[in-house]
Backbone as CSV, one residue per row, in Angstrom:
resi,resn,N_x,N_y,N_z,CA_x,CA_y,CA_z,C_x,C_y,C_z
1,MET,-179.508,9.167,-38.956,-178.605,8.393,-39.173,-176.928,9.774,-38.750
2,PRO,-176.731,9.613,-37.990,-175.255,10.639,-37.703,-174.542,10.671,-38.670
3,ARG,-173.925,11.206,-39.021,-172.755,11.815,-39.939,-171.449,11.095,-39.630
4,GLN,-170.963,10.510,-40.470,-169.485,9.617,-40.253,-168.808,10.811,-39.901
5,PRO,-167.534,10.655,-39.156,-166.482,11.498,-38.853,-165.593,11.696,-40.278
6,ARG,-165.047,12.939,-40.142,-164.439,12.696,-41.514,-163.106,11.997,-40.844
7,ALA,-162.253,11.748,-42.115,-161.178,10.661,-42.153,-159.924,12.233,-42.033
8,GLN,-158.778,12.084,-41.039,-157.771,13.072,-41.029,-156.708,12.470,-42.267
9,SER,-155.976,13.460,-42.528,-154.751,12.880,-43.317,-153.290,13.285,-42.618
10,PRO,-152.540,12.154,-42.702,-151.258,12.550,-42.102,-150.346,13.623,-42.478
11,THR,-150.559,14.070,-44.081,-149.878,14.675,-44.202,-150.587,16.104,-44.374
12,ASP,-151.892,16.496,-43.914,-152.734,17.710,-43.932,-153.282,17.990,-45.307
13,TYR,-152.727,16.984,-46.289,-153.450,17.459,-47.564,-154.880,17.103,-47.697
14,TYR,-155.623,17.725,-48.711,-156.851,16.977,-48.611,-157.627,17.504,-50.121
15,HIS,-158.170,16.217,-50.441,-158.731,16.844,-51.873,-160.393,17.427,-51.662
16,VAL,-160.935,18.133,-51.896,-161.890,18.567,-51.454,-163.137,18.712,-53.153
17,ILE,-164.210,18.295,-52.743,-164.783,18.522,-53.680,-166.466,19.495,-53.258
18,VAL,-166.954,20.507,-53.938,-168.158,21.163,-53.815,-168.992,20.783,-55.161
19,ARG,-170.262,20.664,-54.725,-171.211,20.360,-55.815,-172.186,21.682,-55.503
20,GLY,-172.616,21.930,-56.705,-173.938,22.656,-56.802,-175.243,21.870,-56.188
21,ASN,-176.236,22.037,-55.839,-177.254,21.312,-55.608,-178.268,20.708,-56.862
22,ASN,-178.499,19.522,-56.471,-179.367,19.084,-58.045,-178.619,19.340,-59.013
23,ARG,-177.397,19.287,-59.175,-176.233,19.061,-60.464,-176.499,20.978,-61.002
24,GLU,-176.809,21.627,-60.119,-177.350,23.045,-60.825,-175.773,24.047,-61.004
25,ARG,-175.775,24.670,-62.018,-174.776,25.073,-62.588,-174.198,26.424,-61.670
26,VAL,-173.987,26.391,-60.468,-173.673,27.656,-59.835,-172.712,28.102,-59.930
27,PHE,-171.681,27.784,-60.338,-170.462,28.542,-61.111,-170.108,28.878,-62.732
28,SER,-171.711,29.113,-62.871,-171.760,28.971,-64.388,-170.955,30.151,-64.739
29,GLU,-171.094,31.383,-64.193,-170.973,32.784,-64.850,-169.469,33.229,-64.635
30,TYR,-169.129,33.992,-65.371,-167.784,34.338,-64.556,-167.595,35.061,-63.747
31,SER,-168.806,36.229,-63.261,-168.636,36.762,-61.971,-168.787,36.071,-60.917
32,ASP,-169.141,34.980,-60.967,-169.475,33.478,-59.825,-168.177,33.211,-59.651
33,LYS,-167.476,32.726,-60.705,-165.986,32.374,-60.436,-165.119,33.195,-59.877
34,LEU,-164.815,34.296,-60.518,-164.465,35.591,-59.572,-164.333,35.186,-58.443
35,TYR,-165.572,35.395,-57.607,-166.500,35.799,-56.545,-165.825,35.113,-55.762
36,LEU,-166.167,33.647,-56.377,-165.673,31.981,-55.655,-163.918,32.152,-55.480
37,LEU,-163.371,32.851,-56.150,-161.785,32.629,-56.254,-161.459,33.520,-54.842
38,GLY,-162.038,34.735,-54.713,-161.917,35.883,-54.069,-162.717,34.720,-52.413
39,LEU,-163.190,34.185,-52.307,-163.746,33.796,-50.704,-162.679,32.566,-50.717
40,ILE,-162.085,31.884,-51.450,-161.251,30.976,-51.191,-159.530,31.472,-50.773
41,LYS,-159.206,32.829,-51.689,-158.117,33.491,-51.218,-158.540,34.385,-50.106
42,GLU,-159.667,34.775,-49.386,-159.383,35.377,-48.316,-159.107,34.117,-47.310
43,GLN,-159.789,33.198,-46.940,-159.655,31.929,-46.215,-157.776,31.752,-46.051
44,ALA,-157.072,31.219,-47.314,-155.964,31.231,-47.512,-155.285,32.253,-47.000
45,ASN,-155.298,33.734,-47.041,-154.853,34.925,-46.420,-155.162,35.315,-44.928
46,ASN,-156.066,34.225,-44.453,-156.039,33.868,-43.015,-155.542,32.870,-42.344
47,ASP,-154.242,32.031,-43.385,-153.969,30.951,-42.683,-154.662,29.837,-42.452
48,ALA,-155.864,29.713,-42.811,-156.908,28.689,-42.476,-156.810,27.682,-43.527
49,ILE,-156.246,27.675,-44.881,-156.071,26.819,-45.349,-154.980,27.419,-46.429
50,GLU,-154.087,26.332,-47.450,-152.957,26.351,-48.162,-153.360,25.901,-49.426
51,VAL,-153.736,26.514,-50.765,-154.179,25.831,-51.746,-153.096,25.111,-52.774
52,ALA,-152.841,23.954,-52.986,-152.203,23.352,-53.704,-152.967,23.328,-55.505
53,GLY,-154.117,23.283,-55.399,-154.522,23.309,-56.851,-156.193,23.183,-56.864
54,TYR,-156.593,23.872,-57.769,-158.225,24.086,-57.958,-158.552,23.721,-59.512
55,CYS,-159.751,23.298,-59.453,-160.373,23.812,-60.521,-161.921,24.000,-60.278
56,ILE,-162.355,25.363,-60.990,-163.517,25.501,-60.976,-164.871,25.505,-62.382
57,MET,-165.209,24.156,-62.236,-166.769,23.682,-63.005,-167.572,24.351,-63.024
58,ASN,-168.527,24.134,-63.865,-170.050,24.688,-63.751,-170.427,24.674,-62.884
59,ASN,-170.642,22.950,-62.347,-171.488,22.607,-61.455,-170.780,22.269,-60.058
60,HIS,-169.244,22.306,-60.255,-168.729,21.847,-59.220,-167.361,22.436,-58.768
61,LEU,-166.618,22.149,-57.679,-165.483,22.681,-57.452,-164.523,21.600,-56.646
62,HIS,-163.338,21.304,-57.388,-162.176,20.373,-57.154,-161.162,21.494,-56.487
63,MET,-160.736,21.035,-55.054,-159.248,21.880,-54.942,-158.574,20.885,-54.106
64,VAL,-157.588,21.388,-54.240,-156.277,20.580,-53.232,-155.838,21.484,-52.494
65,ILE,-156.197,20.703,-50.805,-156.100,22.124,-49.706,-154.908,21.132,-48.803
66,ARG,-154.221,22.009,-48.436,-153.283,22.090,-47.016,-153.890,22.686,-45.854
67,SER,-154.037,21.883,-44.782,-154.761,22.406,-43.812,-154.678,21.529,-42.441
68,ASP,-154.560,22.098,-40.990,-154.642,21.506,-39.927,-156.683,21.386,-40.084
69,PHE,-156.467,19.914,-39.648,-157.658,19.686,-39.945,-158.801,20.296,-38.840
70,PRO,-158.580,20.698,-37.734,-159.661,21.642,-37.091,-160.122,23.067,-38.213
71,ASN,-159.291,23.395,-38.958,-159.225,24.438,-39.761,-159.794,24.411,-40.959
72,LEU,-159.949,22.951,-41.242,-160.344,22.780,-42.743,-161.996,22.617,-42.735
73,PRO,-162.555,22.561,-42.040,-163.960,22.302,-42.234,-164.664,23.947,-41.942
74,LYS,-163.961,24.458,-40.636,-164.545,25.916,-40.890,-164.140,26.897,-41.993
75,ALA,-162.973,26.685,-42.585,-162.536,27.565,-43.935,-163.789,27.059,-44.783
76,MET,-164.267,25.868,-45.229,-165.337,25.461,-46.293,-166.246,25.837,-46.019
77,ARG,-166.969,26.010,-44.461,-167.776,26.398,-43.773,-168.114,27.889,-44.234
78,ASN,-167.232,28.640,-43.915,-167.098,30.152,-44.301,-166.956,30.023,-45.858
79,ILE,-166.673,29.637,-47.082,-166.744,29.479,-48.140,-168.060,29.382,-48.557
80,ASN,-168.355,28.480,-48.589,-169.970,27.915,-48.871,-170.929,28.917,-48.229
81,ALA,-170.881,29.107,-47.232,-172.551,30.114,-46.584,-172.189,31.308,-47.441
82,GLN,-171.035,31.956,-47.369,-170.730,33.257,-48.220,-171.227,33.054,-49.338
83,TYR,-170.523,32.245,-49.910,-171.338,32.209,-51.499,-172.548,31.835,-51.840
84,ALA,-173.190,30.788,-50.798,-174.804,30.524,-50.938,-175.424,32.115,-50.465
85,MET,-174.977,32.696,-49.593,-176.089,33.890,-49.461,-175.694,34.434,-50.642
86,THR,-174.809,34.737,-50.924,-174.700,35.745,-52.373,-174.992,35.395,-53.539
87,PHE,-174.899,34.326,-53.938,-175.646,33.575,-55.024,-177.019,33.744,-54.684
88,ASN,-177.393,33.213,-53.978,-179.030,33.816,-53.523,-179.787,34.711,-53.708
89,LYS,-178.783,35.792,-53.275,-179.514,37.151,-53.519,-179.141,37.818,-54.803
90,LYS,-178.434,37.631,-55.515,-177.824,37.905,-56.746,-179.439,37.639,-57.555
91,ARG,-179.524,36.304,-57.458,-181.136,35.642,-57.928,-182.289,35.572,-57.662
92,ASN,-182.304,36.595,-56.209,-183.431,36.827,-55.497,-184.400,35.226,-55.309
93,ARG,-183.463,34.214,-55.106,-183.772,32.634,-54.721,-183.489,32.270,-53.622
94,ILE,-184.217,31.471,-53.004,-184.119,30.785,-51.505,-183.841,29.457,-51.655
95,GLY,-182.830,29.087,-50.436,-182.710,27.084,-50.965,-181.452,27.250,-51.113
96,HIS,-181.141,25.658,-50.888,-179.926,25.227,-51.161,-179.085,25.364,-52.210
97,VAL,-177.908,25.679,-52.159,-177.386,26.223,-53.268,-176.150,25.149,-53.580
98,PHE,-175.807,23.859,-52.022,-174.990,22.821,-52.811,-175.368,21.784,-51.875
99,GLN,-174.897,20.926,-52.896,-175.787,19.563,-52.429,-174.893,18.868,-50.746
100,GLU,-175.616,18.931,-49.770,-175.231,18.184,-48.669,-173.873,19.341,-48.487
101,ARG,-172.831,18.480,-47.583,-171.694,19.279,-47.331,-170.572,18.920,-48.299
102,TYR,-169.418,19.596,-48.289,-168.165,19.012,-48.836,-167.743,17.930,-48.506
103,LYS,-167.397,17.256,-49.819,-166.642,15.883,-49.687,-164.845,16.173,-49.630
104,SER,-164.507,15.457,-48.751,-163.122,15.617,-48.366,-162.181,14.250,-48.264
105,LYS,-161.200,13.759,-48.925,-160.510,12.312,-48.925,-158.808,13.127,-48.436
106,PRO,-158.694,12.239,-47.393,-157.243,12.738,-47.530,-156.063,12.121,-48.419
107,ILE,-155.292,12.655,-48.214,-153.837,12.504,-49.306,-152.482,11.617,-48.339
108,VAL,-152.527,11.223,-48.745,-151.687,10.399,-47.386,-150.078,10.121,-48.032
109,GLU,-149.746,10.678,-49.298,-148.258,10.186,-49.496,-147.983,11.514,-50.918
110,LEU,-146.711,11.476,-51.067,-146.536,12.302,-51.891,-146.765,12.081,-53.453
111,ASN,-146.873,11.029,-53.901,-147.027,10.789,-55.403,-148.753,10.808,-55.609
112,GLN,-149.479,10.607,-54.087,-150.843,10.533,-54.250,-151.286,12.162,-54.563
113,LEU,-150.400,13.092,-53.867,-150.639,14.635,-53.982,-150.553,14.684,-55.510
114,LEU,-149.400,14.291,-55.992,-149.074,14.894,-57.338,-149.726,14.525,-58.528
115,CYS,-150.579,13.118,-58.018,-151.359,12.796,-59.061,-152.844,13.588,-59.119
116,THR,-153.021,13.517,-57.661,-154.412,14.096,-57.267,-154.236,15.743,-57.812
117,VAL,-153.384,16.715,-57.935,-153.335,18.117,-58.596,-153.365,17.899,-60.006
118,ARG,-153.014,16.718,-60.705,-152.973,16.098,-62.227,-154.403,16.002,-62.316
119,TYR,-155.104,15.081,-61.486,-156.271,14.544,-62.057,-156.966,16.197,-62.095
120,VAL,-157.143,16.527,-61.022,-158.124,17.799,-60.841,-157.490,19.047,-62.080
121,HIS,-156.414,19.314,-62.480,-156.269,20.143,-63.912,-156.709,19.529,-65.156
122,ASN,-156.779,18.296,-64.959,-157.250,17.538,-66.205,-158.554,17.279,-65.901
123,ASN,-159.288,17.666,-65.418,-160.980,17.834,-65.288,-161.559,18.254,-66.503
124,PRO,-161.337,19.449,-67.240,-161.740,20.164,-68.056,-161.735,19.788,-69.379
125,VAL,-160.521,18.613,-69.278,-160.182,18.226,-70.520,-160.870,16.803,-70.599
126,GLU,-161.042,16.070,-69.664,-161.591,14.820,-69.557,-163.248,15.312,-69.799
127,ALA,-163.739,16.464,-69.101,-164.914,17.029,-69.532,-165.568,17.653,-71.343
128,ASN,-164.225,17.552,-71.833,-164.444,17.839,-73.264,-164.668,19.339,-73.432
129,LEU,-164.253,19.767,-72.819,-164.268,21.370,-72.299,-163.035,21.914,-73.104
130,VAL,-161.887,21.650,-73.047,-160.633,21.788,-73.798,-159.788,20.438,-74.231
131,LYS,-158.865,21.349,-74.879,-157.763,19.805,-75.580,-157.051,19.438,-74.278
132,TYR,-156.113,20.795,-73.578,-155.222,20.721,-72.751,-155.756,21.506,-71.765
133,PRO,-155.023,21.188,-70.689,-155.325,21.765,-69.210,-154.890,23.495,-69.208
134,SER,-154.060,23.985,-69.759,-153.604,25.170,-70.060,-154.528,26.148,-70.943
135,GLU,-155.413,25.624,-71.643,-156.616,26.346,-72.362,-157.534,26.871,-71.654
136,TYR,-157.679,26.366,-70.161,-158.873,25.809,-69.281,-158.348,27.068,-68.403
137,PRO,-159.302,28.451,-68.152,-158.515,29.658,-67.339,-158.883,29.636,-65.717
138,TRP,-159.731,28.346,-65.791,-160.220,28.604,-64.332,-159.564,27.567,-63.252
139,SER,-158.347,27.383,-63.647,-157.613,26.236,-62.691,-156.383,26.652,-62.192
140,SER,-155.709,26.159,-61.580,-154.357,26.390,-61.134,-153.417,26.239,-61.822
141,TYR,-153.498,25.661,-62.927,-152.406,24.538,-63.864,-151.512,26.065,-64.400
142,ASN,-152.167,26.545,-65.101,-151.397,27.894,-65.248,-150.742,28.701,-64.205
143,GLU,-151.188,28.832,-63.152,-150.504,29.364,-62.065,-149.168,28.345,-61.922
144,TYR,-149.109,27.383,-61.943,-147.799,26.800,-61.947,-146.833,27.027,-62.738
145,LEU,-147.460,27.545,-64.125,-146.615,27.846,-64.990,-146.312,29.016,-64.871
146,GLY,-146.746,30.112,-64.418,-146.195,31.360,-64.456,-146.894,32.172,-65.490
147,THR,-148.148,31.675,-66.268,-148.852,31.760,-67.516,-150.114,32.561,-67.435
148,ASN,-150.424,32.616,-65.894,-152.089,32.783,-65.315,-151.753,34.185,-65.701
149,ALA,-153.252,34.487,-66.300,-153.643,35.747,-66.947,-154.263,36.578,-65.528
150,ARG,-154.733,35.977,-64.854,-155.554,37.038,-63.399,-154.543,36.960,-62.182
151,LYS,-154.960,38.271,-61.734,-154.249,38.596,-60.700,-154.376,37.874,-59.408
152,ASN,-155.742,36.837,-59.219,-156.089,36.612,-57.995,-155.681,34.952,-58.068
153,VAL,-154.102,34.947,-58.076,-153.340,33.166,-57.503,-153.699,32.906,-56.459
154,LEU,-154.309,31.777,-56.450,-154.239,30.737,-55.042,-153.232,30.075,-54.745
155,VAL,-152.522,29.755,-55.863,-151.393,28.804,-54.973,-150.063,29.784,-54.750
156,ASN,-149.650,29.760,-53.632,-148.447,31.049,-53.317,-147.455,30.444,-53.403
157,GLU,-146.338,30.983,-53.530,-145.003,30.679,-54.296,-143.971,29.341,-53.467
158,ASP,-144.226,29.336,-51.925,-143.667,28.595,-51.314,-144.757,27.215,-51.521
159,GLN,-145.787,27.198,-51.681,-146.456,25.771,-52.367,-146.209,25.585,-53.872
160,ARG,-145.991,26.393,-54.519,-145.753,26.549,-56.030,-144.190,25.598,-56.272
161,ARG,-143.317,26.389,-55.134,-142.069,25.902,-55.570,-141.721,24.412,-55.344
162,PHE,-142.404,24.011,-53.778,-142.308,22.903,-53.106,-143.240,21.636,-53.948
163,MET,-143.893,21.938,-54.899,-144.555,21.142,-55.806,-143.892,21.021,-56.806
164,LEU,-143.518,21.766,-57.648,-142.662,21.851,-59.178,-141.103,21.543,-58.572
165,ARG,-140.661,21.291,-57.581,-139.289,20.439,-57.238,-139.798,19.054,-57.244
166,PHE,-140.670,19.005,-57.169,-141.376,17.009,-57.075,-141.907,16.757,-58.541
167,TYR,-142.253,17.631,-58.861,-142.613,17.324,-60.517,-141.506,17.541,-61.642
168,GLY,-139.977,18.139,-61.225,-139.107,18.759,-61.903,-139.049,19.734,-62.966
169,GLY,-139.833,20.669,-61.982,-139.740,22.053,-62.547,-140.869,21.936,-63.938
170,THR,-141.072,23.275,-64.283,-142.161,23.413,-65.400,-142.463,22.859,-66.681
171,ASP,-141.247,21.813,-66.858,-141.502,21.330,-67.576,-141.593,19.571,-67.677
172,GLY,-141.219,19.381,-66.252,-141.808,17.941,-65.925,-143.148,18.155,-65.562
173,PHE,-143.638,19.357,-64.882,-144.957,19.505,-64.459,-146.112,19.488,-65.473
174,SER,-145.267,19.698,-66.448,-146.525,19.743,-68.205,-146.316,18.320,-68.388
175,ALA,-145.166,17.674,-68.778,-145.048,16.831,-68.976,-145.466,15.464,-68.176
176,PHE,-145.360,15.524,-67.019,-146.506,14.680,-65.954,-148.186,14.872,-65.959
177,HIS,-148.468,16.052,-67.059,-149.946,15.963,-66.707,-150.705,15.713,-68.150
178,THR,-149.425,14.771,-68.730,-150.383,14.690,-69.940,-150.082,12.630,-69.769
179,LYS,-150.042,12.260,-68.589,-149.712,10.791,-68.350,-151.146,10.764,-67.934
180,ARG,-151.380,9.250,-67.679,-152.948,8.795,-66.948,-152.579,7.541,-65.975
181,ASP,-153.477,7.347,-64.974,-153.468,6.378,-64.296,-154.657,5.558,-64.086
182,ASN,-154.919,4.545,-63.703,-156.041,3.880,-63.219,-156.527,4.227,-61.550
183,GLU,-156.046,5.081,-60.941,-156.484,5.228,-59.536,-157.436,5.696,-59.697
184,LYS,-158.601,5.839,-58.240,-159.538,5.812,-58.499,-159.545,7.260,-57.646
185,TYR,-160.179,8.599,-57.808,-159.963,9.762,-56.995,-161.447,10.150,-56.481
186,LEU,-161.774,11.003,-55.892,-162.838,11.571,-55.333,-163.156,12.474,-56.628
187,ASP,-164.500,12.119,-56.877,-165.343,12.898,-57.783,-166.727,12.663,-58.093
188,LEU,-167.134,13.644,-58.896,-169.259,12.609,-58.551,-168.694,11.866,-59.304
189,ASP,-169.819,10.960,-59.258,-170.519,9.683,-59.703,-170.173,9.597,-61.217
190,GLU,-171.089,10.343,-61.769,-171.655,10.720,-63.187,-169.837,11.177,-63.846
191,ASN,-169.490,11.838,-63.473,-167.790,11.883,-63.935,-166.867,10.880,-64.208
192,VAL,-167.295,9.879,-62.734,-166.249,9.038,-62.726,-166.774,7.853,-63.993
193,GLN,-167.894,7.379,-64.256,-168.529,6.929,-65.041,-167.473,7.166,-66.349
194,LEU,-168.069,8.387,-66.769,-167.483,9.408,-67.528,-165.478,8.772,-68.051
195,TYR,-165.115,9.505,-67.244,-163.655,9.077,-67.255,-163.271,7.781,-67.679
196,GLN,-163.976,6.790,-66.582,-163.382,5.353,-66.897,-163.745,4.960,-68.524
197,MET,-165.128,5.350,-69.026,-165.370,5.117,-70.477,-164.158,5.626,-71.042
198,LYS,-163.801,6.726,-71.070,-162.751,7.508,-71.881,-161.906,6.925,-72.035
199,ALA,-160.989,6.259,-70.303,-159.789,5.475,-70.423,-159.985,4.441,-71.065
200,ALA,-161.023,3.351,-71.156,-161.408,2.319,-71.718,-161.210,2.703,-73.242
201,GLN,-162.023,3.966,-73.833,-162.117,3.641,-75.135,-160.709,3.798,-75.821
202,ASP,-159.563,4.552,-74.604,-158.404,4.552,-75.203,-157.599,3.451,-75.254
203,VAL,-157.760,2.307,-74.329,-157.243,1.182,-74.303,-157.446,0.657,-76.016
204,VAL,-159.006,1.041,-76.292,-159.083,0.731,-77.826,-158.275,0.942,-78.497
205,SER,-158.414,2.109,-78.931,-157.736,2.972,-79.583,-156.413,2.758,-79.973
206,LYS,-155.588,2.426,-78.542,-154.126,2.272,-78.587,-154.398,0.652,-79.561
207,TYR,-154.780,-0.269,-78.814,-154.938,-1.725,-79.501,-154.828,-1.758,-80.924
208,LEU,-156.098,-0.579,-82.054,-156.050,-0.573,-83.108,-154.969,-0.145,-83.993
209,ALA,-154.552,0.693,-83.142,-152.952,1.639,-83.979,-152.350,0.521,-83.687
210,ASP,-151.757,-0.019,-82.605,-150.378,-0.832,-82.492,-150.703,-2.288,-83.198
211,ASN,-151.763,-2.943,-83.784,-152.554,-3.881,-84.182,-152.552,-3.673,-85.946
212,HIS,-152.368,-2.190,-86.569,-152.422,-1.923,-87.836,-154.068,-2.091,-87.946
213,ILE,-155.072,-2.288,-87.102,-156.132,-2.855,-87.584,-157.232,-1.381,-88.017
214,THR,-156.616,-0.310,-87.787,-157.390,0.622,-88.514,-157.324,0.991,-90.210
215,GLN,-156.232,0.334,-90.554,-156.323,0.544,-92.045,-157.223,-0.542,-92.549
216,ARG,-157.799,-1.541,-91.770,-158.926,-2.308,-92.110,-160.273,-1.779,-92.390
217,ALA,-160.686,-0.699,-91.999,-161.747,0.159,-91.820,-161.836,0.902,-93.037
218,VAL,-160.375,1.310,-93.592,-160.041,1.759,-95.136,-160.980,0.493,-96.187
219,CYS,-160.476,-0.247,-95.924,-160.257,-1.353,-96.768,-162.168,-1.626,-97.131
220,LYS,-162.434,-1.611,-95.617,-164.051,-2.232,-95.495,-165.050,-1.033,-96.222
221,THR,-164.533,0.051,-96.003,-165.097,1.059,-96.912,-165.466,1.202,-98.166
222,GLN,-164.001,1.045,-98.708,-163.754,0.748,-100.074,-164.891,-0.297,-100.733
223,SER,-164.344,-1.384,-99.984,-165.293,-2.914,-100.638,-166.666,-2.558,-100.348
224,THR,-167.734,-1.724,-99.468,-169.372,-1.908,-99.048,-169.234,-0.596,-99.629
225,ASN,-168.818,0.343,-100.237,-169.050,1.649,-100.314,-170.061,2.349,-99.671
226,GLY,-169.304,2.431,-97.906,-169.199,3.346,-97.528,-170.448,3.059,-96.294
227,ALA,-170.916,1.584,-96.646,-172.171,1.064,-95.789,-171.816,1.166,-94.239
228,VAL,-172.425,1.207,-93.344,-171.858,1.128,-92.348,-172.684,0.026,-91.252
229,SER,-172.305,-0.801,-90.475,-173.331,-1.795,-89.715,-173.660,-0.764,-88.758
230,SER,-174.863,-1.511,-88.162,-175.494,-0.866,-86.824,-174.815,-1.288,-85.636
231,ALA,-175.041,-0.564,-84.510,-174.481,-0.926,-83.139,-175.416,-0.306,-82.312
232,ASN,-175.390,-0.579,-80.859,-175.910,0.404,-79.660,-175.177,1.612,-79.664
233,ASP,-175.784,2.602,-78.894,-175.132,3.801,-78.596,-173.562,3.828,-77.811
234,HIS,-173.527,2.641,-77.232,-172.267,2.432,-76.414,-171.407,2.287,-76.952
235,THR,-171.479,1.424,-77.966,-170.460,0.820,-78.999,-169.379,1.355,-79.367
236,TYR,-168.266,1.096,-79.284,-166.954,1.845,-79.874,-166.713,1.829,-81.235
237,ARG,-166.629,2.611,-82.087,-166.649,2.793,-83.724,-165.125,3.416,-83.942
238,TYR,-164.853,3.126,-85.313,-163.790,3.461,-85.913,-164.002,3.574,-86.974
239,ALA,-163.755,4.924,-88.014,-164.537,5.302,-89.163,-166.211,4.953,-89.417
240,GLY,-166.835,4.801,-88.182,-168.167,4.491,-88.332,-168.402,2.876,-88.016
241,TYR,-167.858,2.309,-88.014,-168.078,0.760,-87.960,-167.898,0.243,-86.637
242,PRO,-168.631,-0.587,-86.058,-168.742,-1.039,-84.803,-167.365,-1.746,-84.629
243,VAL,-166.370,-1.787,-83.655,-165.046,-2.421,-83.269,-165.179,-3.882,-83.598
244,SER,-166.156,-4.316,-83.048,-166.356,-5.838,-83.453,-166.174,-6.190,-84.861
245,THR,-166.847,-5.488,-85.899,-166.737,-5.877,-86.790,-165.322,-5.929,-87.803
246,LEU,-164.317,-4.880,-87.078,-163.210,-4.972,-87.655,-162.122,-6.103,-87.013
247,LEU,-162.424,-6.889,-86.446,-161.512,-7.418,-85.451,-161.878,-9.228,-85.707
248,THR,-160.813,-10.158,-85.513,-161.078,-11.420,-85.555,-161.831,-11.647,-84.373
249,PRO,-162.352,-12.988,-84.268,-162.539,-13.573,-82.849,-161.246,-13.672,-81.503
250,GLN,-160.219,-13.758,-82.035,-159.082,-13.724,-81.302,-158.956,-12.371,-80.709
251,GLU,-158.879,-11.308,-81.701,-158.523,-10.228,-81.316,-159.445,-9.734,-80.265
252,ILE,-160.476,-9.702,-80.751,-161.799,-9.391,-79.690,-161.507,-10.094,-78.483
253,ASN,-161.108,-11.507,-78.171,-160.654,-11.740,-76.972,-159.432,-11.216,-76.011
254,GLN,-158.423,-10.761,-77.202,-157.492,-9.820,-76.505,-157.880,-8.807,-76.089
255,LEU,-158.720,-7.871,-76.573,-159.206,-6.488,-76.617,-159.573,-6.541,-75.092
256,ILE,-160.746,-7.565,-75.038,-161.639,-7.906,-73.841,-160.376,-8.356,-72.619
257,GLU,-159.468,-8.876,-72.661,-158.536,-9.348,-71.549,-158.218,-8.360,-71.741
258,LEU,-157.363,-7.177,-72.274,-156.898,-5.979,-71.982,-157.499,-5.171,-71.272
259,LEU,-158.778,-4.694,-71.399,-159.872,-3.857,-70.893,-160.178,-4.770,-69.568
260,LEU,-160.148,-5.657,-69.143,-160.337,-6.699,-67.835,-159.245,-6.272,-67.142
261,LYS,-158.152,-6.088,-67.725,-156.836,-5.340,-67.044,-157.078,-4.190,-66.514
262,GLN,-156.688,-3.039,-67.453,-156.258,-1.999,-67.320,-157.495,-1.116,-67.353
263,SER,-158.686,-1.438,-67.620,-159.753,-0.771,-67.437,-160.896,-0.672,-65.989
264,LYS,-161.546,0.187,-65.693,-162.289,-0.511,-64.290,-163.419,-0.046,-64.875
265,LEU,-163.989,-0.453,-66.008,-165.200,-1.320,-66.332,-166.117,-2.433,-66.014
266,SER,-167.097,-2.031,-65.786,-167.643,-3.598,-65.500,-167.509,-4.287,-66.838
267,HIS,-168.231,-5.932,-66.727,-168.443,-6.511,-67.702,-169.430,-6.219,-68.463
268,ARG,-170.529,-5.772,-67.874,-171.326,-5.465,-69.012,-171.375,-4.179,-69.810
269,LYS,-170.276,-2.956,-68.995,-170.006,-2.087,-69.904,-168.842,-1.917,-70.923
270,ILE,-168.156,-3.301,-70.665,-167.119,-3.500,-71.878,-167.616,-4.423,-72.974
271,ALA,-168.509,-5.275,-72.442,-169.215,-5.976,-73.411,-170.057,-4.853,-74.304
272,GLN,-170.742,-3.472,-73.832,-171.305,-2.483,-74.599,-170.310,-1.805,-75.343
273,LEU,-169.143,-1.835,-74.878,-168.135,-1.175,-75.519,-167.295,-1.885,-76.768
274,LEU,-167.502,-2.961,-76.676,-167.107,-3.949,-77.854,-168.175,-4.584,-78.542
275,GLY,-169.261,-4.704,-78.441,-170.573,-4.641,-78.964,-170.812,-6.694,-79.219
276,VAL,-170.259,-6.940,-77.806,-170.465,-8.536,-77.633,-170.954,-8.971,-76.453
277,SER,-171.182,-10.041,-76.265,-172.477,-10.433,-75.159,-171.633,-10.554,-73.668
278,ASN,-172.612,-10.371,-72.827,-171.694,-10.190,-71.596,-171.536,-11.467,-71.010
279,SER,-171.921,-12.780,-71.688,-171.412,-13.985,-70.992,-169.786,-14.066,-71.709
280,ARG,-169.509,-13.696,-72.776,-168.303,-13.910,-73.459,-167.212,-13.250,-72.894
281,VAL,-167.286,-11.864,-72.369,-167.111,-10.917,-70.982,-166.494,-11.929,-69.825
282,HIS,-167.478,-12.429,-69.404,-167.868,-13.273,-68.175,-166.810,-14.470,-68.333
283,ARG,-166.591,-15.258,-69.521,-166.381,-16.456,-69.863,-164.653,-16.393,-69.882
284,ILE,-164.105,-15.156,-70.318,-162.781,-14.681,-70.471,-162.356,-14.261,-69.055
285,SER,-163.384,-13.727,-68.273,-162.748,-13.060,-67.027,-162.686,-14.280,-66.223
286,SER,-163.428,-15.459,-66.095,-163.333,-16.585,-65.540,-162.195,-17.580,-65.736
287,ALA,-161.718,-17.388,-67.291,-160.479,-17.868,-67.360,-158.705,-17.386,-66.938
288,GLN,-159.070,-15.946,-66.232,-157.856,-14.908,-66.135,-158.160,-15.660,-64.465
289,SER,-159.065,-15.649,-63.793,-158.938,-15.598,-62.573,-158.211,-16.984,-62.286
């Protein structure tokens, strides 16, 4: 089956992902990451691409790139081919290093650009590698703040100033990165599922706090001498208790309604998260329609 032609961006900005074959940790070593940065820098110096953001994870790479469309595929082929050749030679191995060709998604307007860069920078946070994006050394987050410890900076000064103007300076940039949205970004399938679940858990946590339900867990622990009810591994717990044991039936229904509106979880995932039946979630969803 022939490959689909890549969609072109009216802004010349693209969100790009490169992934290790079979989810291998092809960027796991310090020297690997430094070498990859050098290859990207080389393409930027040749004016093939302009980097607006990046994050190197152990098994994949996110980049936000500005490039004329004919230059983008050529630059990515050069980066991937040189990296793969060196990676295999260093480890005395043969075979594919990357899974298929790189993925790309056009960025069509300014807010999408700002949010995509934020999404890229927050990858290590969502993966529970760090608490704040500033703590992760292999992204462009600290390049924007001017606190990057490495000399190999990929975001040039013109691009940095352009982006910071719309973020509202470095303070606005930092504040913007603490916010979330429910947009769907280009990512690995398993990461998308992880991020969706974490966002849904945040909805549950906020509901419990806003309605002072967290105190019930304290009272429940005191009255049961700390005994905890059982639940499946996917169920949200507070202080060890499945959330459904802390809520009234009406509150459970309210929380289901919130998750249907504010999360991207399937009905089955919502049911698992709250420890309720699928039919209950279906029934409430049908009533909302």
